[in-house]
VMD Tcl script that draws the C-alpha trace (Angstrom):
set ca {
  {6.85 14.09 15.92}
  {9.15 14.71 12.97}
  {10.10 11.01 12.94}
  {6.43 10.05 12.67}
  {5.87 12.52 9.83}
  {8.93 11.17 8.01}
  {7.69 7.61 8.43}
  {4.24 8.55 7.11}
  {5.86 10.28 4.13}
  {7.94 7.19 3.37}
  {4.83 5.00 3.37}
  {3.00 7.41 1.06}
  {5.91 7.59 -1.38}
  {6.16 3.80 -1.31}
  {2.55 3.74 -2.53}
  {3.00 6.42 -5.19}
  {5.82 4.68 -7.07}
  {3.83 1.55 -8.09}
  {0.90 3.83 -8.93}
  {3.04 5.80 -11.38}
  {4.10 2.51 -13.00}
  {0.49 1.30 -13.16}
  {1.23 -1.57 -10.77}
  {-0.63 -0.85 -7.53}
  {-1.48 -4.54 -7.26}
  {2.19 -5.17 -6.36}
  {1.47 -3.60 -2.95}
  {-1.11 -6.23 -2.05}
  {-0.05 -8.97 0.33}
  {0.54 -12.00 -1.93}
  {-1.25 -14.28 0.53}
  {-4.45 -12.23 0.13}
  {-4.32 -12.71 -3.64}
  {-4.78 -16.44 -3.06}
  {-7.62 -15.77 -0.60}
  {-9.81 -14.01 -3.14}
  {-8.73 -10.41 -2.67}
  {-10.76 -8.11 -4.89}
  {-7.77 -6.52 -6.65}
  {-9.82 -3.84 -8.38}
  {-11.37 -2.75 -5.08}
  {-7.98 -2.74 -3.32}
  {-6.51 -0.53 -6.06}
  {-9.44 1.89 -5.73}
  {-8.77 2.19 -1.99}
  {-5.09 2.88 -2.62}
  {-5.93 5.53 -5.23}
  {-8.28 7.22 -2.78}
  {-5.45 7.28 -0.27}
  {-3.21 8.98 -2.82}
  {-5.91 11.54 -3.60}
  {-6.20 12.34 0.12}
  {-2.45 13.03 0.40}
  {-2.09 15.46 -2.51}
  {0.59 18.12 -2.12}
  {-1.90 20.98 -2.19}
  {-4.81 20.65 0.23}
  {-7.23 22.26 -2.24}
  {-6.61 19.29 -4.59}
  {-7.68 16.75 -1.96}
  {-11.25 15.45 -2.10}
  {-13.75 16.42 0.59}
  {-14.79 13.74 3.07}
  {-18.21 13.50 1.43}
  {-16.51 12.84 -1.90}
  {-14.25 10.22 -0.30}
  {-17.30 8.45 1.13}
  {-18.96 8.48 -2.29}
  {-15.80 7.01 -3.87}
  {-15.59 4.31 -1.17}
  {-19.23 3.34 -1.70}
  {-18.97 3.41 -5.49}
  {-21.32 6.36 -5.95}
  {-18.49 8.38 -7.56}
  {-15.62 7.14 -9.72}
  {-12.02 7.72 -8.63}
  {-10.51 10.26 -11.03}
  {-7.00 8.94 -11.76}
  {-6.05 12.09 -13.66}
  {-6.26 14.15 -10.47}
  {-3.67 12.06 -8.61}
  {-0.40 13.92 -8.16}
  {2.70 13.35 -6.05}
  {1.92 13.20 -2.34}
  {3.32 16.06 -0.34}
  {2.54 15.78 3.36}
  {6.16 16.35 4.32}
  {6.57 19.48 2.22}
  {3.41 20.90 3.79}
  {4.72 20.13 7.28}
  {8.15 21.61 6.60}
  {7.01 24.79 4.80}
  {3.65 25.48 6.43}
  {0.27 26.20 4.83}
  {1.34 29.59 3.46}
  {3.24 27.72 0.74}
  {-0.07 26.73 -0.86}
  {-1.92 30.05 -0.84}
}
mol new
graphics top color blue
foreach p $ca { graphics top sphere $p radius 0.5 }
foreach p [lrange $ca 0 end-1] q [lrange $ca 1 end] { graphics top cylinder $p $q radius 0.2 }
display resetview
């Protein structure tokens, strides 16, 4: 199980680095760019993923908010995106965030 958690953490960190540089589009498969990928929409989905993996669970959006962001009813608030922290939560337990 720890190997799976470590792998998930690596994927999340891989996503957060281009976000911090303002280059999420670099994560898109180049072949999809030629096939008409909606880059703006893809970046929104990646930002939502980062919001859902915030270090502190209380900073993560509710599922109803996620649905509203996915459907365009609510904007994705970039300022609320912080470093992902799923591994630190797993290693230190929920009491770390109280």
